[in-house]
DRENBAZA-822434 format. One record per residue (C-alpha): residue in one letter; z, x, y. Coordinates in pm, whole numbers, padded with zeros to 5 digits. Layout:
@rest=A, c3=Z, c1=X, c2=Y
...
// end
This chain:
@rest=X, c3=09156, c1=11593, c2=10395
@rest=X, c3=09067, c1=11719, c2=10754
@rest=X, c3=08771, c1=11922, c2=10592
@rest=X, c3=08683, c1=11631, c2=10326
@rest=X, c3=08661, c1=11407, c2=10683
@rest=X, c3=08474, c1=11670, c2=10891
@rest=X, c3=08712, c1=11683, c2=11113
@rest=X, c3=08663, c1=12079, c2=11178
@rest=X, c3=08849, c1=12094, c2=11529
@rest=X, c3=09153, c1=12040, c2=11307
@rest=X, c3=09069, c1=12332, c2=11095
@rest=X, c3=08988, c1=12523, c2=11404
@rest=X, c3=09289, c1=12454, c2=11551
@rest=X, c3=09465, c1=12570, c2=11239
@rest=X, c3=09327, c1=12908, c2=11199
@rest=X, c3=09384, c1=12964, c2=11617
@rest=X, c3=09701, c1=12879, c2=11553
@rest=X, c3=09767, c1=13139, c2=11313
@rest=X, c3=09647, c1=13412, c2=11473
@rest=X, c3=09846, c1=13375, c2=11792
@rest=X, c3=10133, c1=13393, c2=11573
@rest=X, c3=10013, c1=13670, c2=11442
@rest=X, c3=09955, c1=13827, c2=11771
@rest=X, c3=10266, c1=13698, c2=11911
@rest=X, c3=10441, c1=13911, c2=11627
@rest=X, c3=10153, c1=14230, c2=11691
@rest=X, c3=10344, c1=14223, c2=12126
@rest=X, c3=10647, c1=14229, c2=11968
@rest=X, c3=10594, c1=14561, c2=11736
@rest=X, c3=10422, c1=14683, c2=12009
@rest=X, c3=10679, c1=14660, c2=12290
@rest=X, c3=11005, c1=14719, c2=12084
@rest=X, c3=10797, c1=15063, c2=12016
@rest=X, c3=10751, c1=15139, c2=12374
@rest=X, c3=11052, c1=15050, c2=12488
@rest=X, c3=11286, c1=15203, c2=12201
@rest=X, c3=11085, c1=15568, c2=12337
@rest=X, c3=11183, c1=15463, c2=12701
@rest=X, c3=11569, c1=15374, c2=12611
@rest=X, c3=11629, c1=15725, c2=12418
@rest=X, c3=11374, c1=15944, c2=12590
@rest=X, c3=11570, c1=16288, c2=12680
@rest=X, c3=11389, c1=16576, c2=12916
@rest=X, c3=11587, c1=16839, c2=13037
@rest=X, c3=11444, c1=16925, c2=13375
@rest=X, c3=11594, c1=16555, c2=13485
@rest=X, c3=11937, c1=16576, c2=13627
@rest=X, c3=12129, c1=16368, c2=13932
@rest=X, c3=12063, c1=16667, c2=14134
@rest=X, c3=11655, c1=16696, c2=14101
@rest=X, c3=11584, c1=16344, c2=14156
@rest=X, c3=11867, c1=16268, c2=14399
@rest=X, c3=12116, c1=15983, c2=14235
@rest=X, c3=12416, c1=15999, c2=14139
@rest=X, c3=12606, c1=15970, c2=13806
@rest=X, c3=12231, c1=15980, c2=13675
@rest=X, c3=12264, c1=16021, c2=13292
@rest=X, c3=12097, c1=16376, c2=13271
@rest=X, c3=11801, c1=16381, c2=13091
@rest=X, c3=11745, c1=15950, c2=13114
@rest=X, c3=11366, c1=15850, c2=13154
@rest=X, c3=11512, c1=15577, c2=13347
@rest=X, c3=11705, c1=15531, c2=13685
@rest=X, c3=11846, c1=15207, c2=13878
@rest=X, c3=11690, c1=15091, c2=14207
@rest=X, c3=11828, c1=15163, c2=14504
@rest=X, c3=11961, c1=14819, c2=14533
@rest=X, c3=12077, c1=14548, c2=14279
@rest=X, c3=11796, c1=14306, c2=14261
@rest=X, c3=11563, c1=14406, c2=14494
@rest=X, c3=11242, c1=14600, c2=14433
@rest=X, c3=11111, c1=14835, c2=14713
@rest=X, c3=10850, c1=15078, c2=14789
@rest=X, c3=11153, c1=15335, c2=14795
@rest=X, c3=11178, c1=15244, c2=14422
@rest=X, c3=10834, c1=15318, c2=14295
@rest=X, c3=10814, c1=15628, c2=14520
@rest=X, c3=11158, c1=15728, c2=14317
@rest=X, c3=10972, c1=15638, c2=13972
@rest=X, c3=10684, c1=15869, c2=14056
@rest=X, c3=10950, c1=16164, c2=14134
@rest=X, c3=11064, c1=16122, c2=13826
@rest=X, c3=10764, c1=16168, c2=13669
@rest=X, c3=10671, c1=16435, c2=13791
@rest=X, c3=11045, c1=16629, c2=13666
@rest=X, c3=11037, c1=16497, c2=13362
@rest=X, c3=10642, c1=16661, c2=13358
@rest=X, c3=10776, c1=17052, c2=13482
@rest=X, c3=10723, c1=17339, c2=13237
@rest=X, c3=10910, c1=17501, c2=12974
@rest=X, c3=11060, c1=17684, c2=13258
@rest=X, c3=11137, c1=17391, c2=13436
@rest=X, c3=10842, c1=17553, c2=13697
@rest=X, c3=10554, c1=17362, c2=13816
@rest=X, c3=10262, c1=17364, c2=13483
@rest=X, c3=09936, c1=17457, c2=13512
@rest=X, c3=09753, c1=17101, c2=13332
@rest=X, c3=10057, c1=16897, c2=13365
@rest=X, c3=10030, c1=16620, c2=13066
@rest=X, c3=10091, c1=16304, c2=13296
@rest=X, c3=09951, c1=16297, c2=13631
@rest=X, c3=10144, c1=15991, c2=13692
@rest=X, c3=10210, c1=15638, c2=13607
@rest=X, c3=09891, c1=15409, c2=13601
@rest=X, c3=10083, c1=15083, c2=13547
@rest=X, c3=10411, c1=14941, c2=13644
@rest=X, c3=10463, c1=14591, c2=13409
@rest=X, c3=10689, c1=14389, c2=13629
@rest=X, c3=10844, c1=14043, c2=13554
@rest=X, c3=10710, c1=13754, c2=13764
@rest=X, c3=11032, c1=13730, c2=14016
@rest=X, c3=10991, c1=14120, c2=14104
@rest=X, c3=10577, c1=13985, c2=14125
@rest=X, c3=10778, c1=13761, c2=14382
@rest=X, c3=10930, c1=13990, c2=14590
@rest=X, c3=10619, c1=14197, c2=14616
@rest=X, c3=10409, c1=13906, c2=14781
@rest=X, c3=10728, c1=13894, c2=15033
@rest=X, c3=10614, c1=14232, c2=15167
@rest=X, c3=10392, c1=14017, c2=15358
@rest=X, c3=10657, c1=13799, c2=15546
@rest=X, c3=10960, c1=13969, c2=15535
@rest=X, c3=11092, c1=14350, c2=15638
@rest=X, c3=11109, c1=14596, c2=15307
@rest=X, c3=11441, c1=14611, c2=15325
@rest=X, c3=11562, c1=14228, c2=15388
@rest=X, c3=11897, c1=14325, c2=15382
@rest=X, c3=12072, c1=14542, c2=15616
@rest=X, c3=12095, c1=14922, c2=15463
@rest=X, c3=12385, c1=15060, c2=15302
@rest=X, c3=12457, c1=15252, c2=15621
@rest=X, c3=12420, c1=14952, c2=15844
@rest=X, c3=12080, c1=15030, c2=16012
@rest=X, c3=11864, c1=14776, c2=16062
@rest=X, c3=11539, c1=14689, c2=15780
@rest=X, c3=11202, c1=14819, c2=15852
@rest=X, c3=10924, c1=14624, c2=15880
@rest=X, c3=10587, c1=14686, c2=15713
@rest=X, c3=10282, c1=14762, c2=15903
@rest=X, c3=10085, c1=14464, c2=16027
@rest=X, c3=09738, c1=14565, c2=15853
@rest=X, c3=09928, c1=14646, c2=15538
@rest=X, c3=10134, c1=14307, c2=15560
@rest=X, c3=09716, c1=14112, c2=15621
@rest=X, c3=09580, c1=14271, c2=15348
@rest=X, c3=09860, c1=14174, c2=15124
@rest=X, c3=09857, c1=13815, c2=15260
@rest=X, c3=09521, c1=13797, c2=15218
@rest=X, c3=09478, c1=13905, c2=14878
@rest=X, c3=09778, c1=13663, c2=14781
@rest=X, c3=09982, c1=13990, c2=14677
@rest=X, c3=09972, c1=14318, c2=14613
@rest=X, c3=09770, c1=14413, c2=14274
@rest=X, c3=09854, c1=14810, c2=14323
@rest=X, c3=10106, c1=15022, c2=14516
@rest=X, c3=10018, c1=15369, c2=14613
@rest=X, c3=09747, c1=15399, c2=14318
@rest=X, c3=09975, c1=15202, c2=14017
@rest=X, c3=09840, c1=14886, c2=13891
@rest=X, c3=10096, c1=14573, c2=13892
@rest=X, c3=10113, c1=14419, c2=13601
@rest=X, c3=10317, c1=14098, c2=13570
@rest=X, c3=10489, c1=14003, c2=13197
@rest=X, c3=10693, c1=13687, c2=13143
@rest=X, c3=10850, c1=13817, c2=12870
@rest=X, c3=11035, c1=14073, c2=13172
@rest=X, c3=11329, c1=13946, c2=13357
@rest=X, c3=11668, c1=13841, c2=13350
@rest=X, c3=11757, c1=13663, c2=13010
@rest=X, c3=11378, c1=13775, c2=12893
@rest=X, c3=11311, c1=13885, c2=12562
@rest=X, c3=11174, c1=14230, c2=12676
@rest=X, c3=11484, c1=14271, c2=12879
@rest=X, c3=11709, c1=14191, c2=12601
@rest=X, c3=11479, c1=14460, c2=12354
@rest=X, c3=11575, c1=14729, c2=12586
@rest=X, c3=11937, c1=14666, c2=12624
@rest=X, c3=11961, c1=14641, c2=12250
@rest=X, c3=11767, c1=15015, c2=12300
@rest=X, c3=11997, c1=15093, c2=12568
@rest=X, c3=12358, c1=15046, c2=12496
@rest=X, c3=12567, c1=15047, c2=12777
@rest=X, c3=12413, c1=15427, c2=12915
@rest=X, c3=12415, c1=15528, c2=13332
@rest=X, c3=12120, c1=15375, c2=13441
@rest=X, c3=12181, c1=15045, c2=13609
@rest=X, c3=12196, c1=15021, c2=14009
@rest=X, c3=12538, c1=15075, c2=14165
@rest=X, c3=12713, c1=14861, c2=14449
@rest=X, c3=12602, c1=15102, c2=14761
@rest=X, c3=12894, c1=15108, c2=14998
@rest=X, c3=12839, c1=15181, c2=15389
@rest=X, c3=12663, c1=15522, c2=15381
@rest=X, c3=12627, c1=15579, c2=15066
@rest=X, c3=12388, c1=15757, c2=14871
@rest=X, c3=12158, c1=15613, c2=14576
@rest=X, c3=12372, c1=15603, c2=14254
@rest=X, c3=12381, c1=15484, c2=13898
@rest=X, c3=12619, c1=15305, c2=13701
@rest=X, c3=12681, c1=15161, c2=13333
@rest=X, c3=12390, c1=14882, c2=13244
@rest=X, c3=12410, c1=14546, c2=13314
@rest=X, c3=12377, c1=14259, c2=13073
@rest=X, c3=12048, c1=14087, c2=13044
@rest=X, c3=12127, c1=13836, c2=13292
@rest=X, c3=12259, c1=14090, c2=13519
@rest=X, c3=12009, c1=14381, c2=13530
@rest=X, c3=11614, c1=14377, c2=13457
@rest=X, c3=11403, c1=14654, c2=13362
@rest=X, c3=11087, c1=14732, c2=13517
@rest=X, c3=10839, c1=14963, c2=13258
@rest=X, c3=10583, c1=15218, c2=13421
@rest=X, c3=10361, c1=15395, c2=13223
@rest=X, c3=10110, c1=15665, c2=13186
@rest=X, c3=09794, c1=15450, c2=13031
@rest=X, c3=09522, c1=15749, c2=13090
@rest=X, c3=09681, c1=15979, c2=12793
@rest=X, c3=09687, c1=15723, c2=12472
@rest=X, c3=10015, c1=15858, c2=12447
@rest=X, c3=10076, c1=15497, c2=12230
@rest=X, c3=09902, c1=15516, c2=11896
@rest=X, c3=09782, c1=15174, c2=11715
@rest=X, c3=09686, c1=15279, c2=11362
@rest=X, c3=09514, c1=14974, c2=11185
@rest=X, c3=09425, c1=14982, c2=10798
@rest=X, c3=09071, c1=14877, c2=10727
@rest=X, c3=08927, c1=14746, c2=10430
@rest=X, c3=08719, c1=15009, c2=10239
@rest=X, c3=08446, c1=14786, c2=10114
@rest=X, c3=08436, c1=14538, c2=10419
@rest=X, c3=08580, c1=14697, c2=10724
@rest=X, c3=08751, c1=14383, c2=10759
@rest=X, c3=09118, c1=14474, c2=10910
@rest=X, c3=09279, c1=14098, c2=10857
@rest=X, c3=09267, c1=13942, c2=10542
@rest=X, c3=09286, c1=13543, c2=10568
@rest=X, c3=09291, c1=13310, c2=10206
@rest=X, c3=09401, c1=12986, c2=10173
@rest=X, c3=09749, c1=12849, c2=10070
@rest=X, c3=09663, c1=12591, c2=09798
@rest=X, c3=09965, c1=12544, c2=09643
@rest=X, c3=10033, c1=12225, c2=09734
@rest=X, c3=09670, c1=12085, c2=09700
@rest=X, c3=09661, c1=11874, c2=09418
@rest=X, c3=10003, c1=11694, c2=09531
@rest=X, c3=09925, c1=11640, c2=09890
@rest=X, c3=09547, c1=11664, c2=09941
@rest=X, c3=09660, c1=11945, c2=10208
@rest=X, c3=09548, c1=12298, c2=10202
@rest=X, c3=09662, c1=12568, c2=10405
@rest=X, c3=09580, c1=12941, c2=10517
@rest=X, c3=09777, c1=13263, c2=10575
@rest=X, c3=09697, c1=13577, c2=10658
@rest=X, c3=09806, c1=13936, c2=10684
@rest=X, c3=09742, c1=14311, c2=10805
@rest=X, c3=09845, c1=14641, c2=10802
@rest=X, c3=09940, c1=14819, c2=11152
@rest=X, c3=10186, c1=15121, c2=11254
@rest=X, c3=10233, c1=15173, c2=11656
@rest=X, c3=10383, c1=15567, c2=11740
@rest=X, c3=10483, c1=15690, c2=12083
@rest=X, c3=10347, c1=16059, c2=11999
@rest=X, c3=10519, c1=16115, c2=12361
@rest=X, c3=10772, c1=16016, c2=12528
@rest=X, c3=10656, c1=16175, c2=12911
@rest=X, c3=10447, c1=15914, c2=12932
@rest=X, c3=10669, c1=15635, c2=13003
@rest=X, c3=10942, c1=15551, c2=13262
@rest=X, c3=11183, c1=15330, c2=13324
@rest=X, c3=11339, c1=15114, c2=13631
@rest=X, c3=11651, c1=14895, c2=13608
@rest=X, c3=11671, c1=14651, c2=13964
// end
């Protein structure tokens, strides 16, 4: 009836809502593949000794933060070390041409981005270190850059990407927990003088995952079916089953696609 009344804005909003719901499903399916690859990845060159984390599950692509619920530059530094260990040669040596040159993008929650912005006015480790040493501040020139830019958009050349779906009790965090189970990847409560360690992954309301990806390698592939005649990828049709009874019409649509991770060496994770 809206079309008859020339209310094309209503019809346009209907099509827009349909496309948004399809996009929501696509995003969820894409992240399900990425998080499953992260949770189940296993590389023999990664050991507790090689990355310096006590009790870490051997082969894991996910490491715990140094301090629970705190993101620090030391954690990103350790994540970059993990990436290097993952990309060792078959003999656990230095490769001639590494598959992954390093993490290009780090996907974080808004709460972690808040902690990054706080680098401008707080010490790097706001709580006392496990050994009882004093907190170490950032250099003033870096603080000024963070303050002027309203937060860091990249650290050590790694782009910081903020996602609302990540964070405590959020849906991507819950999805990772389902895939990871209770593996030894959670941050360990550290006693005075202790080294970094891992313990069983906590609930989605306690521990959250940060996802690091090397987007330069195309390790995550989207296969999309196309119509052989028109080349279209999305099919839309009117849903007219109630046209005669209610004088209303709707629309429905569909597409065929697949999401694949062809090499898990391009993804690493940090549990905070």
